[in-house]
LOFIKOL-500455 format. One record per residue: residue in three letters; residue number from 1; x, y, z of N, C-alpha, C in turn. Coordinates in Angstrom, 3 decimals, padded with zeros to 6 digits. Example, Ala and Ser with C-alpha at 12.3 -4.5 7.8 and 13.67 -1.06 7.14 Angstrom:
<atom res="ALA" n="1" n_east="013.190" n_north="-005.690" n_up="007.800" ca_east="012.300" ca_north="-004.500" ca_up="007.800" c_east="013.200" c_north="-003.300" c_up="007.800"/>
<atom res="SER" n="2" n_east="012.850" n_north="-002.250" n_up="007.080" ca_east="013.670" ca_north="-001.060" ca_up="007.140" c_east="012.900" c_north="000.030" c_up="007.870"/>
***
This chain:
<atom res="MET" n="1" n_east="-016.011" n_north="-018.211" n_up="-002.424" ca_east="-016.665" ca_north="-017.614" ca_up="-001.282" c_east="-017.847" c_north="-016.773" c_up="-001.761"/>
<atom res="ASN" n="2" n_east="-018.983" n_north="-017.020" n_up="-001.210" ca_east="-020.191" ca_north="-016.285" ca_up="-001.561" c_east="-020.434" c_north="-015.211" c_up="-000.496"/>
<atom res="TRP" n="3" n_east="-020.306" n_north="-013.951" n_up="-000.890" ca_east="-020.430" ca_north="-012.833" ca_up="000.056" c_east="-021.830" c_north="-012.744" c_up="000.652"/>
<atom res="THR" n="4" n_east="-022.843" n_north="-013.103" n_up="-000.132" ca_east="-024.216" ca_north="-013.034" ca_up="000.380" c_east="-024.401" c_north="-014.031" c_up="001.519"/>
<atom res="ASN" n="5" n_east="-023.906" n_north="-015.244" n_up="001.344" ca_east="-024.039" ca_north="-016.246" ca_up="002.416" c_east="-023.246" c_north="-015.848" c_up="003.655"/>
<atom res="LEU" n="6" n_east="-022.064" n_north="-015.300" n_up="003.459" ca_east="-021.263" ca_north="-014.838" ca_up="004.591" c_east="-021.993" c_north="-013.740" c_up="005.361"/>
<atom res="TRP" n="7" n_east="-022.509" n_north="-012.758" n_up="004.632" ca_east="-023.249" ca_north="-011.662" ca_up="005.261" c_east="-024.495" c_north="-012.188" c_up="005.975"/>
<atom res="LEU" n="8" n_east="-025.163" n_north="-013.143" n_up="005.336" ca_east="-026.380" ca_north="-013.736" ca_up="005.907" c_east="-026.069" c_north="-014.448" c_up="007.223"/>
<atom res="LYS" n="9" n_east="-024.963" n_north="-015.166" n_up="007.285" ca_east="-024.593" ca_north="-015.859" ca_up="008.528" c_east="-024.236" c_north="-014.877" c_up="009.629"/>
<atom res="LEU" n="10" n_east="-023.607" n_north="-013.749" n_up="009.274" ca_east="-023.206" ca_north="-012.777" ca_up="010.282" c_east="-024.371" c_north="-011.936" c_up="010.798"/>
<atom res="PHE" n="11" n_east="-025.225" n_north="-011.461" n_up="009.883" ca_east="-026.244" ca_north="-010.479" ca_up="010.265" c_east="-027.683" c_north="-010.938" c_up="010.056"/>
<atom res="ASP" n="12" n_east="-027.905" n_north="-012.123" n_up="009.515" ca_east="-029.234" ca_north="-012.702" ca_up="009.306" c_east="-030.131" c_north="-011.907" c_up="008.369"/>
<atom res="THR" n="13" n_east="-029.579" n_north="-011.065" n_up="007.522" ca_east="-030.374" ca_north="-010.330" ca_up="006.544" c_east="-029.479" c_north="-009.894" c_up="005.387"/>
<atom res="THR" n="14" n_east="-030.074" n_north="-009.671" n_up="004.249" ca_east="-029.313" ca_north="-009.139" ca_up="003.106" c_east="-029.852" c_north="-007.780" c_up="002.699"/>
<atom res="GLN" n="15" n_east="-030.635" n_north="-007.165" n_up="003.585" ca_east="-031.174" ca_north="-005.844" ca_up="003.305" c_east="-030.935" c_north="-004.928" c_up="004.496"/>
<atom res="LEU" n="16" n_east="-030.786" n_north="-003.647" n_up="004.190" ca_east="-030.646" ca_north="-002.630" ca_up="005.223" c_east="-031.503" c_north="-001.448" c_up="004.810"/>
<atom res="LEU" n="17" n_east="-032.419" n_north="-001.059" n_up="005.664" ca_east="-033.364" ca_north="000.021" ca_up="005.381" c_east="-034.152" c_north="-000.245" c_up="004.090"/>
<atom res="GLY" n="18" n_east="-034.430" n_north="-001.501" n_up="003.813" ca_east="-035.230" ca_north="-001.862" ca_up="002.648" c_east="-034.469" c_north="-001.920" c_up="001.342"/>
<atom res="LEU" n="19" n_east="-033.151" n_north="-001.690" n_up="001.376" ca_east="-032.336" ca_north="-001.723" ca_up="000.169" c_east="-031.318" c_north="-002.853" c_up="000.258"/>
<atom res="ASN" n="20" n_east="-031.030" n_north="-003.461" n_up="-000.889" ca_east="-030.095" ca_north="-004.568" ca_up="-000.983" c_east="-028.709" c_north="-004.142" c_up="-000.528"/>
<atom res="ILE" n="21" n_east="-027.973" n_north="-005.068" n_up="000.065" ca_east="-026.620" ca_north="-004.788" ca_up="000.543" c_east="-025.694" c_north="-004.401" c_up="-000.613"/>
<atom res="GLY" n="22" n_east="-025.931" n_north="-004.903" n_up="-001.804" ca_east="-025.125" ca_north="-004.525" ca_up="-002.962" c_east="-025.188" c_north="-003.030" c_up="-003.228"/>
<atom res="PHE" n="23" n_east="-026.357" n_north="-002.450" n_up="-003.029" ca_east="-026.516" ca_north="-000.997" ca_up="-003.179" c_east="-025.645" c_north="-000.265" c_up="-002.169"/>
<atom res="TRP" n="24" n_east="-025.665" n_north="-000.705" n_up="-000.916" ca_east="-024.885" ca_north="-000.042" ca_up="000.120" c_east="-023.392" c_north="-000.220" c_up="-000.112"/>
<atom res="ALA" n="25" n_east="-022.991" n_north="-001.386" n_up="-000.622" ca_east="-021.574" ca_north="-001.597" ca_up="-000.935" c_east="-021.129" c_north="-000.640" c_up="-002.041"/>
<atom res="ALA" n="26" n_east="-021.987" n_north="-000.451" n_up="-003.050" ca_east="-021.665" ca_north="000.479" ca_up="-004.128" c_east="-021.599" c_north="001.913" c_up="-003.601"/>
<atom res="MET" n="27" n_east="-022.498" n_north="002.284" n_up="-002.703" ca_east="-022.481" ca_north="003.627" ca_up="-002.120" c_east="-021.205" c_north="003.866" c_up="-001.310"/>
<atom res="VAL" n="28" n_east="-020.761" n_north="002.860" n_up="-000.585" ca_east="-019.521" ca_north="002.978" ca_up="000.183" c_east="-018.343" c_north="003.190" c_up="-000.762"/>
<atom res="MET" n="29" n_east="-018.301" n_north="002.438" n_up="-001.866" ca_east="-017.221" ca_north="002.595" ca_up="-002.830" c_east="-017.219" c_north="003.987" c_up="-003.455"/>
<atom res="VAL" n="30" n_east="-018.389" n_north="004.507" n_up="-003.789" ca_east="-018.489" ca_north="005.852" ca_up="-004.355" c_east="-017.997" c_north="006.879" c_up="-003.341"/>
<atom res="CYS" n="31" n_east="-018.379" n_north="006.734" n_up="-002.095" ca_east="-017.940" ca_north="007.678" ca_up="-001.056" c_east="-016.427" c_north="007.623" c_up="-000.866"/>
<atom res="VAL" n="32" n_east="-015.843" n_north="006.429" n_up="-000.901" ca_east="-014.384" ca_north="006.295" ca_up="-000.768" c_east="-013.685" c_north="006.985" c_up="-001.930"/>
<atom res="ILE" n="33" n_east="-014.193" n_north="006.796" n_up="-003.153" ca_east="-013.591" ca_north="007.427" ca_up="-004.325" c_east="-013.691" c_north="008.947" c_up="-004.220"/>
<atom res="VAL" n="34" n_east="-014.841" n_north="009.454" n_up="-003.789" ca_east="-015.021" ca_north="010.910" ca_up="-003.648" c_east="-014.051" c_north="011.469" c_up="-002.607"/>
<atom res="VAL" n="35" n_east="-013.901" n_north="010.800" n_up="-001.490" ca_east="-012.980" ca_north="011.269" ca_up="-000.452" c_east="-011.546" c_north="011.249" c_up="-000.973"/>
<atom res="LEU" n="36" n_east="-011.144" n_north="010.188" n_up="-001.663" ca_east="-009.788" ca_north="010.114" ca_up="-002.218" c_east="-009.538" c_north="011.207" c_up="-003.243"/>
<atom res="MET" n="37" n_east="-010.523" n_north="011.475" n_up="-004.099" ca_east="-010.366" ca_north="012.536" ca_up="-005.086" c_east="-010.217" c_north="013.898" c_up="-004.403"/>
<atom res="ASN" n="38" n_east="-010.972" n_north="014.132" n_up="-003.350" ca_east="-010.860" ca_north="015.391" ca_up="-002.615" c_east="-009.501" c_north="015.515" c_up="-001.928"/>
<atom res="VAL" n="39" n_east="-009.002" n_north="014.429" n_up="-001.367" ca_east="-007.685" ca_north="014.466" ca_up="-000.729" c_east="-006.620" c_north="014.811" c_up="-001.757"/>
<atom res="VAL" n="40" n_east="-006.685" n_north="014.187" n_up="-002.929" ca_east="-005.712" ca_north="014.471" ca_up="-003.981" c_east="-005.844" c_north="015.915" c_up="-004.445"/>
<atom res="PHE" n="41" n_east="-007.075" n_north="016.369" n_up="-004.682" ca_east="-007.285" ca_north="017.732" ca_up="-005.160" c_east="-006.789" c_north="018.767" c_up="-004.160"/>
<atom res="TRP" n="42" n_east="-007.152" n_north="018.620" n_up="-002.898" ca_east="-006.798" ca_north="019.631" ca_up="-001.909" c_east="-005.339" c_north="019.566" c_up="-001.498"/>
<atom res="SER" n="43" n_east="-004.644" n_north="018.478" n_up="-001.810" ca_east="-003.223" ca_north="018.398" ca_up="-001.466" c_east="-002.329" c_north="018.934" c_up="-002.583"/>
<atom res="MET" n="44" n_east="-002.905" n_north="019.268" n_up="-003.751" ca_east="-002.118" ca_north="019.808" ca_up="-004.855" c_east="-001.735" c_north="021.261" c_up="-004.565"/>
<atom res="LYS" n="45" n_east="-000.512" n_north="021.602" n_up="-004.890" ca_east="-000.052" ca_north="022.981" ca_up="-004.737" c_east="-000.460" c_north="023.776" c_up="-005.972"/>
<atom res="PRO" n="46" n_east="-000.855" n_north="025.048" n_up="-005.808" ca_east="-001.198" ca_north="025.864" ca_up="-006.974" c_east="000.045" c_north="026.230" c_up="-007.773"/>
<atom res="LYS" n="47" n_east="-000.152" n_north="026.492" n_up="-009.067" ca_east="000.966" ca_north="026.917" ca_up="-009.899" c_east="001.412" c_north="028.304" c_up="-009.464"/>
<atom res="VAL" n="48" n_east="002.714" n_north="028.499" n_up="-009.405" ca_east="003.263" ca_north="029.800" ca_up="-009.016" c_east="003.556" c_north="030.586" c_up="-010.277"/>
<atom res="ARG" n="49" n_east="003.058" n_north="031.814" n_up="-010.331" ca_east="003.254" ca_north="032.687" ca_up="-011.482" c_east="004.605" c_north="033.357" c_up="-011.439"/>
<atom res="LYS" n="50" n_east="005.256" n_north="033.409" n_up="-012.578" ca_east="006.490" ca_north="034.183" ca_up="-012.682" c_east="006.108" c_north="035.655" c_up="-012.822"/>
<atom res="THR" n="51" n_east="006.981" n_north="036.536" n_up="-012.459" ca_east="006.713" ca_north="037.967" ca_up="-012.547" c_east="006.440" c_north="038.355" c_up="-013.996"/>
<atom res="GLY" n="52" n_east="005.331" n_north="039.065" n_up="-014.209" ca_east="004.970" ca_north="039.537" ca_up="-015.539" c_east="004.218" c_north="038.517" c_up="-016.381"/>
<atom res="GLU" n="53" n_east="003.938" n_north="037.336" n_up="-015.849" ca_east="003.233" ca_north="036.303" ca_up="-016.611" c_east="001.727" c_north="036.503" c_up="-016.448"/>
<atom res="SER" n="54" n_east="000.986" n_north="036.389" n_up="-017.547" ca_east="-000.459" ca_north="036.605" ca_up="-017.489" c_east="-001.188" c_north="035.270" c_up="-017.323"/>
<atom res="ASN" n="55" n_east="-002.511" n_north="035.362" n_up="-017.040" ca_east="-003.335" ca_north="034.155" ca_up="-016.924" c_east="-003.310" c_north="033.344" c_up="-018.206"/>
<atom res="GLU" n="56" n_east="-003.341" n_north="034.009" n_up="-019.340" ca_east="-003.396" ca_north="033.331" ca_up="-020.623" c_east="-002.151" c_north="032.487" c_up="-020.859"/>
<atom res="GLU" n="57" n_east="-001.013" n_north="032.955" n_up="-020.400" ca_east="000.234" ca_north="032.202" ca_up="-020.575" c_east="000.262" c_north="030.961" c_up="-019.703"/>
<atom res="ILE" n="58" n_east="-000.435" n_north="030.994" n_up="-018.578" ca_east="-000.408" ca_north="029.868" ca_up="-017.637" c_east="-001.431" c_north="028.802" c_up="-018.040"/>
<atom res="ASP" n="59" n_east="-002.695" n_north="029.190" n_up="-018.181" ca_east="-003.727" ca_north="028.178" ca_up="-018.401" c_east="-004.583" c_north="028.396" c_up="-019.642"/>
<atom res="GLY" n="60" n_east="-004.262" n_north="029.354" n_up="-020.449" ca_east="-004.996" ca_north="029.561" ca_up="-021.702" c_east="-006.313" c_north="030.299" c_up="-021.548"/>
<atom res="THR" n="61" n_east="-006.611" n_north="030.828" n_up="-020.376" ca_east="-007.880" ca_north="031.545" ca_up="-020.183" c_east="-007.661" c_north="033.040" c_up="-020.299"/>
<atom res="THR" n="62" n_east="-008.720" n_north="033.728" n_up="-020.710" ca_east="-008.674" ca_north="035.187" ca_up="-020.739" c_east="-009.893" c_north="035.721" c_up="-020.010"/>
<atom res="PHE" n="63" n_east="-009.690" n_north="036.789" n_up="-019.302" ca_east="-010.810" ca_north="037.402" ca_up="-018.556" c_east="-010.937" c_north="038.846" c_up="-018.924"/>
***
């Protein structure tokens, strides 16, 4: 199956706003990956500190 021919039969063009459809397909994939990464990041629970535990013991940072 040739995606270009399929797209051409459906929409009569292989360009949108002067850019190739391959570019737009890649942009859609990047946006999907960014959204998925944000969903994973924002759904993570923060680490809970035990009483008396410092930042350095948890993540190795010092302030």
